[in-house]
KEPA-410303 format. One record per residue (C-alpha): residue number from 1; residue in one letter; x, y, z. Coordinates in steps of 0.1 Angstrom, whole numbers, always signed. Example, Ala and Ser with C-alpha at 12.3 -4.5 7.8 and 13.67 -1.06 7.14 Angstrom:
<atoms>
> 1, A, +123, -45, +78
> 2, S, +137, -11, +71
</atoms>
This chain:
<atoms>
> 1, M, +0, +0, +1
> 2, R, +14, +35, -8
> 3, E, +24, +60, +23
> 4, N, -5, +83, +30
> 5, S, +7, +115, +12
> 6, W, +4, +136, +49
> 7, L, +31, +122, +60
> 8, S, +54, +134, +30
> 9, Y, +43, +169, +26
> 10, T, +68, +198, +39
> 11, E, +58, +228, +53
> 12, E, +60, +248, +30
> 13, D, +35, +215, +7
> 14, D, +10, +219, +36
> 15, K, +8, +255, +29
> 16, N, +1, +251, -6
> 17, V, -24, +225, +2
> 18, E, -43, +250, +22
> 19, V, -42, +280, -3
> 20, L, -56, +253, -29
> 21, A, -85, +238, -7
> 22, Q, -96, +273, +4
> 23, E, -96, +285, -31
> 24, Y, -115, +249, -44
> 25, K, -142, +257, -15
> 26, E, -148, +288, -25
> 27, F, -155, +277, -60
> 28, L, -175, +251, -44
> 29, S, -196, +278, -25
> 30, K, -198, +297, -56
> 31, C, -208, +274, -80
> 32, K, -236, +248, -80
> 33, T, -247, +250, -113
> 34, E, -229, +242, -145
> 35, R, -236, +284, -156
> 36, E, -225, +288, -125
> 37, C, -189, +269, -129
> 38, T, -185, +280, -169
> 39, Q, -186, +317, -157
> 40, Y, -163, +310, -129
> 41, F, -140, +293, -149
> 42, I, -143, +322, -181
> 43, K, -132, +350, -151
> 44, E, -104, +328, -142
> 45, A, -91, +323, -179
> 46, E, -94, +354, -188
> 47, S, -73, +365, -154
> 48, H, -48, +343, -168
> 49, G, -40, +359, -208
> 50, Y, -69, +335, -221
> 51, Q, -91, +354, -250
> 52, D, -126, +343, -262
> 53, L, -121, +323, -297
> 54, N, -149, +341, -310
> 55, K, -140, +376, -307
> 56, L, -107, +367, -321
> 57, I, -122, +354, -351
> 58, A, -147, +381, -356
> 59, Q, -114, +405, -351
> 60, G, -97, +385, -381
> 61, T, -71, +377, -355
> 62, R, -46, +351, -369
> 63, L, -38, +320, -338
> 64, K, +2, +311, -330
> 65, A, +20, +289, -305
> 66, G, +20, +308, -274
> 67, D, -19, +319, -276
> 68, K, -47, +313, -251
> 69, V, -81, +311, -259
> 70, Y, -114, +293, -251
> 71, G, -145, +288, -264
> 72, V, -183, +283, -246
> 73, G, -207, +261, -254
> 74, M, -244, +274, -249
> 75, G, -231, +288, -215
> 76, K, -227, +254, -200
> 77, T, -194, +241, -212
> 78, I, -163, +254, -219
> 79, A, -130, +244, -237
> 80, L, -95, +262, -231
> 81, F, -69, +262, -255
> 82, Q, -29, +270, -253
> 83, I, -19, +265, -288
> 84, G, +18, +241, -288
> 85, K, +51, +247, -309
> 86, Q, +41, +213, -327
> 87, P, +13, +217, -356
> 88, L, -18, +207, -340
> 89, T, -21, +181, -365
> 90, E, +0, +162, -343
> 91, G, -23, +162, -317
> 92, M, -29, +174, -282
> 93, N, -24, +169, -244
> 94, I, -67, +171, -231
> 95, L, -75, +173, -197
> 96, C, -115, +162, -197
> 97, A, -138, +166, -166
> 98, H, -176, +169, -166
> 99, I, -194, +201, -141
> 100, D, -228, +185, -136
> 101, S, -240, +175, -104
> 102, P, -269, +154, -98
> 103, R, -300, +179, -82
> 104, L, -335, +184, -86
> 105, D, -347, +205, -115
> 106, L, -377, +223, -116
> 107, K, -405, +214, -142
> 108, Q, -420, +234, -169
> 109, N, -453, +245, -142
> 110, P, -441, +234, -113
> 111, L, -461, +260, -88
> 112, Y, -490, +245, -73
> 113, E, -510, +247, -40
> 114, D, -527, +214, -18
> 115, T, -544, +223, +13
> 116, E, -533, +254, +18
> 117, L, -493, +250, +14
> 118, S, -476, +255, -18
> 119, F, -451, +231, -37
> 120, M, -429, +235, -69
> 121, D, -428, +202, -89
> 122, T, -392, +186, -97
> 123, H, -377, +161, -115
> 124, Y, -345, +145, -101
> 125, Y, -315, +145, -128
> 126, G, -284, +121, -123
> 127, G, -287, +91, -102
> 128, I, -298, +104, -66
> 129, K, -302, +84, -36
> 130, K, -340, +100, -30
> 131, Y, -343, +92, +6
> 132, Q, -311, +119, +11
> 133, W, -329, +149, -2
> 134, V, -358, +149, +26
> 135, A, -356, +172, +54
> 136, L, -324, +191, +34
> 137, P, -320, +229, +32
> 138, L, -321, +234, -6
> 139, A, -314, +264, -25
> 140, L, -324, +275, -60
> 141, H, -300, +285, -87
> 142, G, -311, +290, -121
> 143, V, -319, +314, -150
> 144, V, -354, +330, -159
> 145, A, -352, +334, -198
> 146, K, -383, +364, -200
> 147, K, -407, +372, -228
> 148, D, -390, +407, -232
> 149, G, -353, +387, -242
> 150, T, -343, +395, -211
> 151, V, -321, +369, -190
> 152, V, -325, +370, -149
> 153, N, -306, +348, -120
> 154, V, -323, +333, -97
> 155, N, -303, +325, -65
> 156, I, -325, +320, -32
> 157, G, -310, +299, -5
> 158, E, -274, +310, -5
> 159, D, -271, +342, +17
> 160, P, -274, +340, +55
> 161, A, -307, +359, +55
> 162, D, -325, +341, +26
> 163, P, -351, +314, +32
> 164, V, -342, +279, +22
> 165, V, -365, +255, +7
> 166, Y, -375, +215, +16
> 167, V, -390, +182, +5
> 168, T, -408, +171, +32
> 169, D, -408, +135, +61
> 170, L, -427, +120, +82
> 171, L, -422, +118, +112
> 172, I, -410, +86, +129
> 173, H, -440, +78, +146
> 174, L, -462, +81, +113
> 175, A, -435, +63, +90
> 176, G, -441, +25, +101
> 177, K, -450, +18, +69
> 178, Q, -423, +38, +49
> 179, M, -396, +24, +71
> 180, E, -406, -16, +60
> 181, K, -401, -4, +20
> 182, K, -364, -9, +4
> 183, G, -343, +20, +7
> 184, S, -351, +28, -30
> 185, V, -386, +34, -26
> 186, V, -385, +47, +10
> 187, V, -392, +86, -13
> 188, E, -406, +80, -47
> 189, G, -392, +103, -77
> 190, E, -433, +116, -75
> 191, N, -426, +126, -34
> 192, L, -395, +152, -43
> 193, D, -419, +185, -43
> 194, I, -402, +211, -29
> 195, L, -425, +232, -4
> 196, V, -420, +268, -9
> 197, G, -447, +282, +15
> 198, S, -476, +282, +40
> 199, R, -488, +319, +40
> 200, P, -520, +334, +24
> 201, L, -517, +363, +9
> 202, A, -544, +384, +18
> 203, G, -577, +392, -3
> 204, E, -575, +360, -24
> 205, E, -602, +333, -23
> 206, K, -585, +308, -47
> 207, D, -547, +297, -41
> 208, A, -538, +322, -13
> 209, V, -509, +309, -6
> 210, K, -495, +300, -46
> 211, A, -505, +338, -53
> 212, N, -482, +351, -24
> 213, I, -453, +327, -40
> 214, L, -462, +344, -75
> 215, R, -461, +380, -55
> 216, L, -425, +373, -39
> 217, L, -412, +364, -70
> 218, K, -427, +393, -91
> 219, E, -410, +417, -68
> 220, K, -376, +406, -69
> 221, Y, -373, +389, -100
> 222, Q, -401, +405, -118
> 223, M, -411, +370, -128
> 224, E, -445, +357, -141
> 225, E, -461, +323, -137
> 226, E, -454, +315, -173
> 227, D, -421, +325, -170
> 228, F, -414, +292, -153
> 229, L, -420, +274, -192
> 230, S, -388, +292, -200
> 231, A, -366, +293, -171
> 232, E, -336, +270, -161
> 233, I, -337, +266, -121
> 234, E, -319, +236, -102
> 235, V, -324, +224, -66
> 236, V, -295, +221, -46
> 237, P, -283, +219, -10
> 238, A, -279, +251, +6
> 239, G, -250, +264, +24
> 240, P, -210, +266, +20
> 241, A, -179, +240, +19
> 242, R, -169, +232, +51
> 243, D, -140, +218, +64
> 244, C, -145, +178, +74
> 245, G, -131, +163, +103
> 246, L, -115, +176, +138
> 247, D, -85, +172, +117
> 248, R, -97, +197, +88
> 249, S, -83, +169, +64
> 250, M, -115, +166, +40
> 251, I, -141, +194, +27
> 252, A, -173, +186, +29
> 253, A, -197, +202, -4
> 254, Y, -223, +193, -27
> 255, G, -211, +187, -63
> 256, Q, -179, +176, -57
> 257, D, -189, +150, -83
> 258, D, -175, +158, -105
> 259, R, -163, +197, -98
> 260, V, -132, +182, -80
> 261, C, -122, +172, -108
> 262, A, -128, +200, -133
> 263, Y, -117, +223, -106
> 264, T, -79, +209, -103
> 265, S, -80, +204, -141
> 266, L, -87, +241, -146
> 267, A, -55, +244, -122
> 268, A, -32, +227, -138
> 269, M, -43, +243, -170
> 270, L, -35, +280, -162
> 271, E, -2, +267, -142
> 272, M, +12, +264, -174
> 273, K, +38, +290, -180
> 274, E, +57, +285, -210
> 275, T, +47, +275, -245
> 276, P, +39, +238, -246
> 277, K, +57, +212, -276
> 278, R, +16, +203, -277
> 279, T, -11, +223, -278
> 280, G, -25, +217, -242
> 281, C, -63, +219, -240
> 282, C, -87, +215, -208
> 283, L, -124, +203, -217
> 284, L, -149, +209, -192
> 285, V, -183, +199, -201
> 286, D, -223, +191, -191
> 287, K, -243, +167, -192
> 288, E, -225, +135, -181
> 289, E, -246, +121, -150
> 290, I, -262, +87, -155
> 291, G, -286, +91, -184
> 292, S, -278, +129, -193
> 293, V, -276, +132, -233
> 294, G, -276, +170, -247
> 295, A, -263, +198, -264
> 296, T, -235, +204, -241
> 297, G, -225, +170, -234
> 298, M, -195, +148, -249
> 299, Q, -220, +137, -277
> 300, S, -225, +173, -289
> 301, H, -199, +182, -318
> 302, F, -193, +213, -294
> 303, F, -157, +197, -290
> 304, E, -151, +189, -330
> 305, N, -160, +224, -339
> 306, S, -143, +241, -312
> 307, V, -106, +222, -327
> 308, A, -120, +236, -363
> 309, E, -122, +268, -349
> 310, V, -88, +264, -337
> 311, L, -72, +255, -366
> 312, D, -88, +278, -395
> 313, A, -80, +305, -366
> 314, M, -46, +294, -378
> 315, G, -52, +288, -413
> 316, Q, -48, +256, -413
> 317, Y, -86, +241, -413
> 318, S, -92, +210, -436
> 319, D, -114, +180, -428
> 320, L, -82, +156, -428
> 321, R, -62, +179, -403
> 322, L, -94, +183, -384
> 323, R, -93, +145, -381
> 324, K, -53, +138, -376
> 325, A, -57, +164, -348
> 326, L, -82, +143, -329
> 327, K, -68, +109, -338
> 328, N, -29, +121, -329
> 329, S, -47, +137, -294
> 330, S, -46, +121, -259
> 331, M, -70, +126, -232
> 332, L, -70, +123, -194
> 333, S, -104, +120, -185
> 334, S, -112, +124, -149
> 335, D, -139, +115, -128
> 336, V, -143, +106, -90
> 337, S, -138, +75, -74
> 338, A, -150, +54, -45
> 339, G, -125, +59, -16
> 340, Y, -126, +26, +8
> 341, D, -148, +28, +38
> 342, P, -144, +1, +65
> 343, A, -177, +8, +78
> 344, F, -190, -5, +42
> 345, A, -160, -29, +32
> 346, E, -181, -56, +16
> 347, A, -188, -28, -10
> 348, F, -150, -29, -19
> 349, E, -121, -50, -26
> 350, K, -97, -43, +0
> 351, K, -62, -47, -20
> 352, N, -80, -30, -53
> 353, S, -93, -3, -36
> 354, A, -85, +35, -36
> 355, Y, -76, +55, +0
> 356, L, -83, +86, +10
> 357, G, -50, +108, +8
> 358, R, -25, +82, -5
> 359, G, -26, +94, -49
> 360, I, -43, +98, -78
> 361, V, -69, +70, -82
> 362, L, -68, +52, -118
> 363, N, -95, +32, -126
</atoms>
């Protein structure tokens, strides 16, 4: 078994780990959706000298070795390139990770009232243990595209002064039948609607609690009920990333699958100081959770199109050159793995498992 990395760290290493961990926690706290991650990555990239590829193309700028550019796909995926000394046809070194995480999504017409309680209808995204999402403080993150063409950012539940929302659960002395169910059906997917209000709006005779919620949304976001049709709002655990363990050796936060790989891949890309031999690329994408397919994931043509744009901006585009660039590239595709947990030893093969603190996992 490999030596625990903590035992090999110098005092300088400890300081560097702490700096990286603090920056990583800040990222996790601020970036709980793919859009928020992409905006964060753009800001970080630009602060390290990267330029918007589309703007350079519009200006007719010719790319050369050493140039740093990025392209964005629909606001939810990003590719960064640092042009190398070798021709692009000789391939790239690519770091890849995904930035979507399991969550609940609001449906197109989510808001309803039942027995003077107002709820929002949700659909779960990615592989989740449904019972883990009940009685948990939740926040709303997303965007609303309004009829006048404006896009409004929504963020409710992260500021300490904000309210949070919940998926309700049964009191233990009412849960006899529920506790007899298998874990996969203790809470059904159809029962993951979030409770958003219980106070009726004075003067309203029908659905007065729902009317009050709509009033509040109108006041804060100038949002009508119909605007939910063109909204993309995710329901995620509320609150910031925290140190975990009395020794502060771990981090507890929502979304580390797979933002831990995305953040470290970006950090490695941004730390490159000299022009590399082969073009370096960092590809951070959406739609990689279980059962997810879409125009912002790896099954789209975003990456191939981005490489084609880079070739064209270098004055070298042809279909054959694009194919060669892709064929000759190497990719490190990163995602999370499971660390050995002695509390669930039966789920692991001890001599072929990953262990916390013992280095990078290769599956």
